[in-house]
N, C-alpha and C positions, 0 to 999 in steps of 0.2 A: 503495501501500500505506498504512496506518495506521502508525502510530507504534509500537504497541503491538506489531502483529504484526510489522512488521524491530525490535523489540528483542526479541521474539520469539526469531527465525532469528539475531538475532547470538548468544543465551543459546545456544541446539541447538549452533550451527556453534562458537563457542569449546569448549563443552561437546568434542565429535565431536574439537577436534585437540590434548586435553589428552587422551581418555580415547586415541586413537591413538596418540599420545607424539610427535607431531608440536612439541606445547611442553609447557614445565613450567614450575611455578612462578615462574618467573625471569622468566616472558611477564609473568604475574601483576601481579611487583613496578611492570613498565612500566606496564602499567596503570592500577597506585594513584598513581605520579609523575602521571599525567596527569590537568590540573582543569581551573577555568575561564579561571584564567594563566597555563597553556601545554596548547592543549587541541588541538593537534598534533604533542604532546610523541611516541606512540608512533611514530607515518605517518615524523617526523624519524629515529627511532633505527635505525625498521624501513629505511627507503627507503639509510642509511648502509650498517646492514647487509646493501642489496642492492649495493649500489661497493665496498663491500671486500669479498663473495664472489668479485662479479665480476671484483676484476680480481685474486685470491689463485688463483679457479683456474686464472684465464688466464696470471699465473706460474709455478704448478703445474704445468703442461701445458707449457711449455718449459722450467721446469727440466728433465722425465721424458724430452722429446725429446732430452737433450746427450747427444755420446758418451760425457762421463767423467761418470756422473750426479753429482753436488755432494748426500749425503742429507744433509749437515748444512742447508744453503739448503733442501731440500723439507721439512724434520723446523720448521723456521722459518717457515717458510709456512706450514703442517702446525697447529702448537700455534697462532700468531694466526688463523686460520680456527675453533679451537678454542674456542677465547679469547671471538671474536666471538658466534660461534652461543651460548655456556652464558650470553652475556650479555644476548640478546635470547627465552633461553628456544626455541632450535631446540635437541630432545635428541634426535632421531634423526638429524640434522647430528655432532651434539658429538660419537657416538656413534659415528659412523664416521670420524672426526679421529681418535676414541683404538686403530683399531685400523691405521689409515692409518702413526702414528708408530708404530706396534709394529713394521712394514716396514719405516719408514724404518728403525728402531735395525737391524736385520738387514740393512740394506741389499739388501735382498730386490729389483730391479726389482720384476718381476712383479708382485709383490705391491705394491707402490706404483701398481702403472696401474691393477689392479686394484680397488683402495680408490679412487684418481679417481676412478674409474668411480660408483663408491657412493658421495662424497661428492656427486658430481652432482648424481647423481638425488636423493638426500635432497635439495640444497640446492635443486632445482630443485620437488623437490612442497612445499616449509616454503615458495618461494618463491611460489609460483600458491595454496596457500592460505589464507597471510598475503595477498597484492594482495587475494582475494577478503575477506578480514577486514575491510579497511580503507576498501572497497569499501561496505561495508553497514555502517561506521562511519560514511561519509559519506554515505550513502542520510539514517540515521537523524536525521545534523546534520540535511541538509537539510531534512526533514519537521520541524523542529521540535523534533524529541526529543534528550535526554539518552542518553548512553549507556552503559547495565550494567555495575555494577560484576560483578566476577567473585565479588565475599560478598557478592550478593544472588542466584545459583541455585546457591549452594552446600548 
């Protein structure tokens, strides 16, 4: 596939992620921080988000599986997850975390369990979509092209 076609695919795919609410303007900010001196910036930040998210989801599952649920601990994990989701622009994950925190405040175990499933689902969706976006970036670079910036297609 030629570079221009890969770049068009990248633009269309990224636009769709914004349109569908998977990503917000914070992700645009991350992309603008990537340049020749730090060409892997977005990849590194997103990879850290994946690592943190996997750990937090594991910790949340364990915490909700306890006989005596520690809602303060769960809320702290959800708060951290909301922050990391927000920092990379994972809009739908952040929104699911906000709902999750309200169930923590109510100390509602069933509500928290439902929200955990919702957060996991939104995270897995955005993870799959970001992995595809990063693969597309790698293809563009491998073909000798530059990653289009978001303001090039707004």
